[in-house]
C-alpha positions, 0 to 999 in steps of 0.5 A: 896718065896725068895725075891730079894737080894740087889745088890751093886753099888760103894760099896753101897747096892742098891735094884734090882729096883735101880740097873736096873735104874742105868743100864738104866742111863748108857745105855744112853751114852750121858747122862752118860758121860755128868754126869761125865763131869759135875761132873769133871767141878764142882769139878775143879771149887770148887778149883778155888782159886787154879787154878786161883789166883794172889797169889802164892800157896806156898812160901818158904822164908828164911827157912819158909813156907807160903801159901798166897792162904789161909792166909794173909802174910805181906810184912815185912815177906819177908823183905819189908817195908809195914805191909800190905799184900804183893802184889805178882804181884809187881816186888819188892816183887818178887825180895825180895822172890827170893833172899832167896827162891822161890814160886809156882804160880797157873796155871792161875796167875790172879785174877777175880777181879784185873786188869792184869798189863802185858797188851800189849795194851788197854783193852779189849785185845785179847787172847795171851800166858798170857791171853788165852781168852783175857781180858775184858774192865776192864783188868781182865783175862777172863779165871779166870772170866769164872772159877769163873763165872761157879762156881757161876752159878752152885752153884746158880742153884743147891742151888735154885733147892734143895730149891725150890724142898723141898718147892714144894714137901712139898706143893704138898704133903700136897695138894694131901694127904689132898685134899678137902679145903686144895687142893682147896685153895692151887691150887687157891693161886698157880694159882694167884702166877704163874700169876705174871710176874716173871722177872718183879717182880725180876727186881723191887725187885732187884732195891729196894735192892742191891742183894747179892748171898743169897738175889737173891737166896731168891728172885728167890725161891719165884717164883720157888717153884711152879714148882714141886707142880702140879707133886707131887700133882698128884702123891700124889692124886694117891698114897693116894688111894693105898691099903697099904696107906689105910691099914696104916691109918687103923692101926692108923699110923699118917699122917706125917709118911704115907706121908713121908714113903709111899707116898713121895717115889712114888712122888719122882720118877717123881720129880727126873727126873725134877731136871736137867731141874729146874737147867737149868732154874735157871742158865738161869734166873741168867744169864738173870738177870746179863745180864740186870744188875739186878743180882749179885753185880757189879764186881762179876764173872758172865757169864751173865756179860760176855755176857753183856760185849760182847754186849757192846764191839763188837770189842772184839768178844772173850768176847761174844763167851766165854760166849756163848760157856760156857753157851751153854755147861753147859746147854747142859750137864744138859739137856743130864743128865736130859734126861738120868734120865728121861729114867732111871726112866721111869717105862715102861723101868725099868721093862724090 
C-alpha cells in the first residue's frame, strides 16, 4: 500500500490534507483576497515611518549622505547654529540644505505627533491638497495618524490573539487531558473569572495606572485567555480516548509528549478557525477603550481616539468618517478571513 506523497505549496512540502485545506481556502475568493489585502496593508503599516514622517528619508548635503528618518542629525551639520536635531519643517533649515544639496521627503511629509504648520485656517481643517483627510483638533495630519493607528491596532490585536491563544490552549489541554478534579476545579474557576465585568474591570485598572501598550496588553490578556479553553478542552476530552493515544500511554510515553504530539494537533484544527475572530474582538476592545479615554496614553495614534475626536468635533465630519471606514474595513477583512479559514478546516469539506 503506497502512502500519499507530500505536495508543495510556495516551495514548501505540505501533506495532502494540508494541500486540500489550502485549496478550500483559495476557493473562498472573498476570504482569499481579503487575506492578501490585509497582508499588504499590514506590511505597508510596518513601514509607517517611511510613508509618513516630518523628517526627510535621505539628505545629500555638501558631499555627505544623511538619513534623518533613522538617525539624529544636528543642525550644525547643515551649517546651522544649533547643536540639537534639525527641524526639517523649518524654512531656514530647508534653505541651508538646498544651498549645498537636496533631500527626499516621504509621501506624506507629516508626523502623527507634531502639529502641521501649513494650515490655511483653525484646526481641525478639512481635506485639501496637502492634508488628504484633513487635520484633527490638534492640527495633526489625519492620514499620518490613521496609518500609525492602523499599525498599533493590528499589532495589538495580533499580539493579544497569540498570547491569549497560547494560554487558553495550554489550560484547555491540561483540563481535558487530565480530567477529574483538575477539570472540575478549572471549570469552576473559569466560570467565576468569566463572570467578572471585563470592560468595567479594565476601566478600573486603567484608571489606577496610566496604561502603556504593554501594560494594556497584559490587562486585556487577563480576561481574553478563557476564550479558547472550552473549545480545546472539548477536543482534548474526545482525543484522549482515541486508540493511538491509549496505545501511546501503554507504551509508557510521558503525558507531556502525548499532549503535544498527539492530542494538540487535533485541538488546533478547530482553534485556528477562531483566531481571526479573536483578533477582531481584540481590536474592537482596544478601540472602545481608546474611545472612552482609558486606552493608550494621550497623543498615541489610535483609531478609537480618532472616533472620539469625531464625536467631539461634529463640525469636522471627516474625522468620524475616517475612523469609521478604516475600522469597518479592518474588521470586515478579518471576518472574511475567518470565514474562509472555517471553511478550509471543516472536515466535511476537506474530505471531498
